C-alpha positions as CSV (number, residue, x, y, z in Angstrom):
1,M,12.1,45.4,-24.4
2,Q,12.1,42.8,-21.5
3,E,9.3,44.8,-20.0
4,T,6.9,44.2,-23.1
5,K,8.2,40.9,-24.0
6,P,5.1,38.8,-23.2
7,P,5.4,35.9,-19.9
8,E,6.2,32.3,-20.8
9,H,3.7,29.7,-19.6
10,R,4.5,26.7,-19.0
11,K,3.1,24.1,-21.9
12,R,-0.3,22.1,-20.3
13,V,-0.4,18.3,-21.0
14,R,-3.2,17.1,-22.4
15,L,-4.8,14.8,-19.6
16,V,-5.9,11.3,-20.4
17,I,-10.1,11.3,-19.1
18,P,-11.7,7.3,-18.1
19,S,-14.6,8.2,-19.8
20,R,-12.4,7.9,-22.9
21,S,-9.8,5.3,-21.9
22,D,-11.7,3.0,-20.2
23,R,-14.9,1.3,-21.6
24,F,-15.7,0.2,-18.6
25,L,-16.3,3.7,-17.0
26,R,-18.0,4.6,-20.1
27,N,-21.0,2.3,-19.5
28,F,-21.1,4.1,-16.1
29,T,-21.5,7.5,-17.7
30,E,-24.9,8.4,-19.0
31,L,-25.9,10.0,-15.7
32,I,-23.1,12.7,-15.9
33,G,-24.0,13.3,-19.9
34,G,-22.0,10.6,-21.2
35,P,-18.3,10.1,-21.9
36,M,-16.3,13.3,-23.1
37,G,-16.1,14.3,-26.3
38,H,-12.9,13.7,-28.8
39,H,-12.9,17.6,-29.4
40,A,-12.8,17.9,-25.7
41,A,-8.9,19.1,-24.8
42,P,-8.4,18.3,-20.6
43,G,-5.6,19.4,-19.2
44,V,-5.3,22.3,-22.1
45,V,-8.3,24.4,-21.4
46,S,-8.3,25.8,-17.7
47,P,-11.6,23.8,-16.0
48,G,-11.6,26.6,-13.6
49,F,-11.9,25.7,-9.7
50,F,-12.7,22.5,-10.3
51,T,-9.3,21.1,-11.4
52,V,-8.4,17.5,-10.8
53,E,-6.6,17.1,-8.1
54,R,-9.3,20.0,-6.3
55,V,-11.9,17.0,-7.6
56,L,-9.7,14.2,-6.0
57,I,-9.8,16.2,-2.3
58,M,-13.4,16.1,-2.3
59,L,-13.5,12.7,-3.3
60,T,-11.2,11.6,-0.8
61,V,-13.3,14.0,2.0
62,L,-16.2,12.1,0.9
63,A,-14.7,8.9,1.3
64,A,-13.2,9.4,4.6
65,L,-16.9,10.7,6.0
66,L,-18.2,7.6,4.9
67,G,-15.6,5.6,6.6
68,I,-16.1,7.4,10.0
69,L,-20.0,6.5,9.1
70,L,-19.7,2.9,8.7
71,K,-18.2,3.1,12.5
72,S,-21.0,4.7,14.0
73,Y,-22.1,1.5,15.3
74,C,-18.7,1.4,17.8
75,R,-19.0,5.3,18.0
76,T,-22.2,5.3,19.7
77,K,-22.0,2.0,21.5
78,G,-18.4,1.8,22.3
79,W,-15.9,-0.9,21.1
80,E,-17.0,-3.6,23.3
81,S,-17.1,-7.6,21.9
82,P,-18.9,-9.1,20.3
83,G,-20.6,-6.1,18.7
84,Q,-17.6,-4.3,17.2
85,F,-17.2,-7.4,15.3
86,Y,-20.5,-8.3,14.5
87,S,-21.0,-4.3,13.2
88,T,-17.7,-4.6,11.8
89,C,-16.4,-1.2,13.2
90,Y,-13.3,-2.9,15.2
91,S,-10.2,-0.8,15.4
92,D,-6.8,-0.8,16.8
93,F,-7.1,2.8,18.1
94,P,-9.2,2.0,21.1
95,A,-8.2,-1.0,21.7
96,L,-4.7,0.0,22.0
97,F,-5.4,3.0,24.2
98,R,-6.9,0.8,26.5
99,N,-4.4,-2.0,26.7
100,R,-1.3,-0.6,26.2
101,G,-1.9,2.2,28.7
102,L,-2.3,4.9,26.3
103,G,-5.1,6.3,28.2
104,D,-3.6,6.0,31.7
105,G,-0.2,8.4,30.0
106,A,2.2,5.2,28.8
107,F,4.2,6.4,25.9
108,P,5.3,3.5,23.4
109,F,9.0,3.3,23.6
110,V,9.7,5.5,26.3
111,S,7.5,4.7,29.0
112,R,9.0,0.6,30.0
113,E,6.1,-0.7,31.5
114,T,4.2,-0.8,28.0
115,F,5.3,-2.9,25.3
116,F,4.0,-1.8,21.9
117,E,3.9,-4.6,18.7
118,D,4.4,-2.0,16.4
119,P,7.5,-0.1,14.7
120,V,9.1,2.7,16.3
121,L,7.3,5.6,14.3
122,M,3.7,3.8,14.7
123,G,4.3,4.0,17.9
124,L,5.4,7.5,18.4
125,V,2.6,8.2,16.3
126,A,0.2,6.5,18.7
127,G,1.7,8.0,21.9
128,A,1.4,11.9,20.2
129,T,-2.1,11.6,19.2
130,A,-2.7,10.1,22.9
131,L,-1.0,13.5,24.7
132,L,-4.3,15.1,22.3
133,V,-7.0,13.8,24.2
134,P,-7.9,15.9,27.1
135,G,-8.6,14.3,30.3
136,E,-7.3,11.3,32.2
137,G,-8.2,6.9,31.8
138,A,-9.3,5.3,29.0
139,T,-12.8,6.1,29.4
140,S,-15.8,5.7,27.0
141,G,-15.5,9.4,26.0
142,R,-11.6,9.5,25.5
143,L,-11.5,6.7,23.6
144,L,-13.9,8.0,21.3
145,T,-11.8,11.3,20.9
146,Y,-8.4,8.9,20.5
147,F,-10.5,7.1,17.3
148,D,-11.7,10.8,16.0
149,V,-7.9,12.1,16.6
150,N,-6.7,9.0,14.5
151,A,-9.5,9.3,12.1
152,A,-8.7,12.6,11.3
153,L,-5.0,12.3,10.5
154,I,-5.5,9.6,8.5
155,A,-8.0,11.4,6.7
156,A,-5.2,14.1,5.8
157,V,-2.7,11.5,5.2
158,W,-4.7,9.7,2.6
159,I,-5.6,12.9,1.0
160,V,-1.6,13.3,0.4
161,T,-1.7,10.1,-0.6
162,V,-3.8,10.6,-3.5
163,L,-1.9,13.8,-4.4
164,A,1.3,12.2,-4.6
165,T,-0.2,9.3,-6.4
166,A,-2.2,12.1,-9.1
167,R,1.3,13.8,-9.6
168,M,3.2,11.1,-10.1
169,A,0.3,9.6,-12.8
170,H,1.6,12.1,-15.2
171,R,-1.1,12.8,-18.0
172,R,-3.4,10.2,-16.0
173,T,-4.1,12.3,-12.9
174,W,-7.5,11.0,-12.7
175,D,-5.8,7.4,-12.2
176,A,-5.5,8.7,-8.1
177,A,-10.0,7.9,-8.1
178,M,-8.7,4.9,-7.5
179,V,-7.3,5.8,-4.3
180,A,-9.7,8.7,-3.7
181,V,-12.4,6.6,-3.8
182,A,-11.1,2.9,-3.0
183,P,-13.7,1.0,-0.6
184,G,-10.3,-1.1,0.6
185,I,-9.4,2.5,2.2
186,V,-13.0,3.2,3.4
187,L,-14.0,-0.1,5.4
188,A,-10.1,-0.7,6.3
189,G,-8.5,2.8,6.6
190,T,-9.2,3.0,10.2
191,I,-8.3,-0.1,11.1
192,N,-4.8,0.9,12.3
193,W,-2.5,3.3,11.8
194,D,-1.0,1.4,8.5
195,M,-2.1,4.5,5.9
196,W,0.7,6.5,7.7
197,A,3.2,3.7,5.5
198,V,1.3,4.0,3.0
199,G,1.9,7.7,2.8
200,L,5.2,8.0,3.1
201,L,5.9,5.6,0.3
202,A,3.5,7.3,-2.0
203,L,6.0,10.9,-0.9
204,G,9.1,8.7,-1.5
205,M,8.0,7.2,-4.6
206,Y,6.5,11.0,-6.1
207,F,10.3,12.5,-5.2
208,L,12.4,9.4,-6.8
209,S,9.9,9.9,-9.9
210,R,11.2,13.6,-9.5
211,N,14.8,12.3,-9.6
212,K,14.9,13.4,-5.6
213,V,16.4,10.4,-4.7
214,V,18.0,11.8,-1.2
215,L,14.1,12.7,-0.3
216,A,13.0,9.6,-1.4
217,G,15.4,7.4,0.2
218,I,14.4,9.4,3.8
219,F,10.4,8.9,3.1
220,I,11.0,5.7,2.4
221,G,13.2,4.9,5.4
222,L,10.3,6.4,7.5
223,G,8.0,4.9,6.3
224,T,10.1,1.4,6.9
225,A,9.8,3.0,10.6
226,T,6.5,2.9,10.2
227,K,5.5,-0.3,8.7
228,P,8.5,-3.1,7.4
229,Y,6.8,-2.8,4.0
230,P,7.8,0.3,2.0
231,M,11.6,-1.0,2.1
232,L,10.7,-3.4,-0.8
233,I,10.9,-0.9,-3.0
234,L,14.3,-0.8,-2.9
235,G,14.4,-4.5,-4.9
236,A,12.2,-2.8,-7.4
237,V,14.8,0.0,-7.8
238,L,17.8,-2.2,-7.5
239,L,16.3,-4.4,-10.8
240,L,16.0,-1.2,-12.3
241,A,19.5,-0.3,-12.1
242,L,20.8,-3.5,-12.8
243,R,18.9,-3.4,-16.3
244,T,19.9,0.1,-17.2
245,G,23.6,0.3,-15.1
246,R,22.8,3.4,-13.5
247,F,23.7,2.6,-9.7
248,R,24.0,5.5,-8.4
249,P,20.5,6.7,-7.5
250,L,20.1,3.2,-6.0
251,L,23.4,3.3,-4.0
252,V,21.9,7.0,-2.7
253,T,18.3,5.7,-2.1
254,V,19.6,2.8,0.1
255,A,21.9,5.3,1.9
256,S,19.5,8.0,2.6
257,A,16.9,5.5,3.5
258,A,18.8,3.7,6.3
259,A,20.2,7.3,7.8
260,A,16.5,8.2,7.9
261,W,15.3,4.5,9.4
262,L,18.2,4.0,11.7
263,A,17.9,8.8,12.6
264,V,14.2,7.0,14.3
265,N,15.5,3.8,15.5
266,L,18.7,4.0,17.1
267,P,17.6,7.0,20.5
268,V,14.6,4.5,20.5
269,A,16.9,1.4,21.2
270,A,19.6,3.1,23.5
271,L,16.7,4.8,25.0
272,N,14.7,1.4,26.0
273,A,16.0,-1.5,24.0
274,E,14.2,-4.4,25.2
275,G,10.9,-2.0,24.1
276,W,12.4,-1.8,20.9
277,K,12.9,-5.0,20.2
278,Y,9.7,-6.6,21.4
279,F,8.2,-5.9,17.5
280,Y,11.1,-8.3,16.0
281,E,10.9,-11.1,19.0
282,F,7.1,-10.5,18.9
283,T,7.3,-11.1,14.9
284,R,9.5,-13.4,14.7
285,D,7.8,-16.3,17.4
286,R,4.0,-15.1,16.9
287,P,1.8,-18.3,15.3
288,A,0.0,-17.9,12.1
289,G,-2.2,-15.3,12.0
290,Y,-5.7,-14.3,10.5
291,S,-6.4,-14.9,7.0
292,S,-2.9,-16.0,6.2
293,P,-2.7,-18.9,4.0
294,W,-0.6,-20.7,7.2
295,F,-3.7,-19.5,9.6
296,A,-5.9,-20.8,6.9
297,Y,-4.4,-24.6,6.5
298,N,-3.9,-24.5,10.3
299,L,-7.6,-24.3,10.8
300,V,-8.2,-27.1,8.1
301,A,-5.8,-29.2,9.0
302,G,-7.4,-29.1,13.1
303,R,-10.8,-30.3,11.0
304,L,-8.8,-32.8,9.6
305,G,-6.8,-34.1,12.0
306,W,-3.8,-33.1,10.4
307,P,-0.6,-31.4,12.2
308,P,-0.5,-28.0,12.2
309,L,2.4,-25.4,11.4
310,Q,4.4,-23.9,14.3
311,A,6.0,-20.5,14.0
312,E,9.0,-21.5,13.4
313,A,8.2,-23.8,10.0
314,I,6.0,-21.1,8.9
315,N,8.9,-18.3,9.3
316,T,10.6,-20.8,7.0
317,L,8.3,-21.6,4.4
318,A,7.2,-17.9,4.5
319,L,11.0,-16.4,4.0
320,N,11.5,-19.1,1.3
321,L,8.5,-18.9,-0.6
322,F,8.8,-15.1,-0.6
323,V,12.9,-15.7,-2.0
324,L,11.2,-17.6,-4.6
325,A,9.1,-15.3,-5.9
326,C,11.9,-12.4,-5.7
327,V,13.3,-14.4,-7.6
328,L,11.0,-15.0,-10.4
329,I,10.2,-11.4,-10.1
330,A,13.9,-10.9,-10.9
331,V,14.0,-13.0,-14.2
332,L,10.9,-11.4,-15.2
333,A,12.5,-8.2,-15.0
334,L,15.8,-8.7,-16.5
335,T,14.3,-10.7,-19.7
336,A,11.2,-8.7,-20.5
337,P,11.6,-7.2,-23.9
338,R,11.4,-3.5,-22.3
339,R,12.4,-2.4,-19.0
340,P,9.4,-2.8,-16.6
341,R,8.1,0.0,-14.8
342,L,8.8,1.0,-11.5
343,A,5.3,1.1,-10.0
344,Q,4.6,-2.8,-11.7
345,L,7.8,-4.2,-10.2
346,V,6.9,-2.6,-6.8
347,F,3.4,-3.7,-6.9
348,L,4.5,-7.4,-7.6
349,I,7.2,-7.3,-4.9
350,V,4.6,-6.4,-2.3
351,A,1.7,-8.5,-3.6
352,A,4.1,-11.5,-3.0
353,F,5.1,-10.3,0.4
354,I,1.4,-10.0,1.3
355,L,0.7,-13.7,-0.3
356,T,3.5,-15.1,1.7
357,N,3.5,-13.8,4.8
358,K,2.5,-15.0,8.1
359,V,-0.3,-12.9,8.8
360,Y,-2.5,-10.6,7.0
361,S,-4.5,-8.4,8.7
362,P,-7.5,-6.5,7.2
363,Q,-5.7,-3.3,6.5
364,F,-2.6,-4.6,4.6
365,V,-4.9,-4.0,1.7
366,L,-4.1,-0.5,1.7
367,W,-0.5,-1.0,0.8
368,L,-1.3,-1.9,-2.9
369,I,-4.5,0.1,-3.6
370,P,-1.8,3.2,-4.7
371,L,0.4,0.8,-6.4
372,L,-2.3,-0.8,-8.4
373,A,-3.4,2.8,-9.7
374,L,0.0,3.2,-10.7
375,A,1.1,-0.5,-11.9
376,R,-2.5,-1.4,-14.1
377,P,-5.0,1.3,-13.5
378,R,-8.0,-0.8,-14.7
379,W,-11.2,-0.1,-13.0
380,R,-12.7,-3.3,-14.0
381,D,-10.1,-5.3,-12.4
382,F,-9.7,-2.9,-9.4
383,L,-13.6,-3.0,-8.5
384,I,-13.8,-6.8,-8.8
385,W,-10.5,-7.3,-6.8
386,Q,-11.8,-4.9,-4.1
387,T,-15.7,-6.3,-3.7
388,I,-13.3,-9.8,-2.7
389,E,-11.6,-7.8,-0.6
390,G,-14.6,-6.2,1.2
391,L,-16.2,-10.0,1.0
392,H,-12.9,-10.8,3.3
393,W,-13.0,-7.8,5.6
394,A,-16.9,-8.9,6.4
395,A,-15.7,-12.7,7.3
396,I,-13.1,-11.9,9.1
397,W,-15.4,-10.0,11.6
398,M,-18.0,-12.7,11.7
399,Y,-15.6,-15.2,12.4
400,L,-13.4,-13.4,15.1
401,G,-17.1,-12.4,16.7
402,Q,-17.6,-16.5,16.6
403,V,-14.3,-16.8,18.2
404,T,-14.2,-14.3,20.5
405,S,-17.2,-14.0,21.5
406,G,-19.2,-17.4,21.2
407,G,-21.8,-15.1,19.8
408,V,-25.1,-16.5,18.8
409,S,-25.3,-19.0,15.8
410,Q,-27.4,-16.7,13.6
411,H,-24.7,-13.8,13.8
412,N,-21.7,-16.2,12.8
413,I,-20.2,-17.6,9.7
414,D,-18.5,-21.7,10.1
415,M,-14.8,-22.0,9.3
416,P,-14.7,-23.2,6.0
417,Y,-16.7,-20.1,4.8
418,Y,-14.5,-18.1,5.8
419,V,-11.7,-20.0,4.6
420,L,-13.3,-19.6,1.2
421,A,-12.7,-16.1,1.7
422,V,-9.3,-15.9,2.6
423,V,-8.5,-18.4,-1.0
424,F,-10.8,-15.6,-3.1
425,H,-8.8,-12.8,-1.5
426,M,-5.4,-14.9,-2.6
427,L,-6.7,-15.6,-5.5
428,A,-7.8,-11.9,-6.7
429,T,-4.3,-10.7,-5.5
430,G,-2.6,-13.4,-7.4
431,Y,-5.0,-12.7,-10.7
432,L,-3.5,-8.6,-10.4
433,M,-0.2,-10.0,-10.1
434,A,-0.7,-11.8,-13.3
435,R,-2.3,-9.4,-15.4
436,V,0.5,-7.2,-14.3
437,A,3.0,-9.8,-15.2
438,W,1.6,-10.0,-18.0
439,D,2.3,-6.2,-19.0
440,V,5.6,-6.4,-18.4
441,W,6.1,-9.1,-20.6
442,D,3.9,-8.0,-23.3
443,P,4.2,-3.9,-23.0
444,G,1.5,-3.8,-25.7
445,Y,-1.3,-4.3,-23.3
446,D,-0.1,-1.5,-20.2
447,I,-2.4,1.1,-20.9
448,I,0.4,3.6,-19.4
449,R,2.7,3.2,-22.5
450,R,0.0,4.4,-25.0
451,H,0.4,7.6,-24.3
452,D,4.0,8.4,-25.6
453,M,4.7,7.4,-22.0
454,D,7.7,5.4,-20.3
455,D,7.7,5.4,-17.0
456,P,6.3,8.3,-14.7
457,Q,7.7,7.2,-12.1
458,G,10.9,5.8,-12.8
459,G,12.5,9.3,-11.9
460,P,16.3,8.6,-13.0
461,F,15.4,5.3,-14.6
462,D,12.8,6.9,-17.2
463,R,13.7,6.1,-20.8
464,A,17.3,4.8,-19.8
465,P,18.5,2.3,-22.1
466,D,19.1,-1.5,-21.7
467,W,22.4,-2.1,-19.6
468,L,21.5,-5.5,-19.1
469,R,18.9,-7.6,-20.6
470,I,19.0,-11.4,-20.9
471,D,16.8,-13.0,-24.1
472,P,16.7,-16.6,-23.1
473,A,15.5,-17.7,-27.0
474,R,18.2,-16.0,-28.6
475,P,21.3,-16.0,-26.1
476,S,23.6,-13.8,-28.9
477,A,20.0,-10.8,-28.9
478,S,21.2,-10.0,-24.9
479,V,22.5,-6.7,-23.8
480,L,25.1,-7.3,-21.8
481,P,27.6,-5.0,-20.3
482,W,30.9,-7.1,-20.9
483,R,29.9,-7.7,-24.5
484,K,29.4,-4.1,-25.1
485,A,33.0,-2.9,-23.6
486,T,34.3,-6.1,-26.6
487,A,32.7,-4.1,-29.0
488,D,33.5,-0.7,-28.3
489,A,37.3,-2.1,-27.8
């Protein structure tokens, strides 16, 4: 009987197709035959070789190749000023390979004669990839090879990020196409090693969505050892734990993240305490960085004769504003009629950090792209935001070309235009925050929850009932743990 029993197959899930669910994309499908018909059953009927994930991988590879193509000037002419700015092909890879001694055998956090202004794991990646470059010295050929090695590894991390995003999206796997073809990643993906932190956070969120909180914490800790921003997800997990009363996932995730972070940082701090502290001292003492609101203010203040903001004042203002933003996000999370989704809260917290931080490097746009694809996968808003970020990306290189090289005036932009690009970037990010916050406050606008889904990324918090919810308009309708305990008694 057992031998003749037909094999059991996992029930397939019908996929949400962008040409059906997104009115903006529906207008661009004529070249491929128009939107998919309503009687088709994607996800139920086998697509053959071209599964969603394989198509997403192909799109990512094409986008990565386009990103390399945009660096053609520097790959052929070299990374020299002002050409690398005017040709918008600047990258930290060759700059650090040449200026931090990587080309001469120095290894970040191991060699005491060199200091690295990024966290430990990013420095280890920078040093390890330098060992893969044959030859000696910071020659033009080795600079190109170093760039290509890191660009290839970033493309691999990009693919991992896309797949993790697709698998977290449940029925909406096509939303990961936003990450696969994101103009922000095409333009800024090879500026620095930030994509490693983005990929590690995506894996952490993926494992959290699968209720594997130990693995989630490990990857979040590794991401924080690469770039500090992945630890902000713990604030979102804390809010969901308060909303649902499920504190064990929070405690396990935090403990695992701390253990992973310490496992990377403690040996380095013991080996080279001065080198390990340099990143934190550099972050504390540096003045306002390019494209931050503080830098824009100082530019305007310098033009108008106002007093500029110093590093200490900026640190205080940035911290206070970020704390205020987190308090407002917490109020939203605990008073919303329905529990917010994890991706929504993470997006809001990270975006608030970006807007208040003392520096906004062009590659920081990478941080928000996978989060927006999970929090609010609306292609119209996404492409408008990416267009504005692209304009900012071009403006900062033109501005740097002016201030660092004194290039001819026909290639430069005046300071007000650069400040205006920064303002537009901030307004676009603020607009997305407002839209996500409105989706939280009125779940009827949340397209994720229109498909019988609660929180695909929520993991242990998915479909959990409220344990704590405050209703400011009707305090008697609030859900309070002590009130429930009194009623049970």
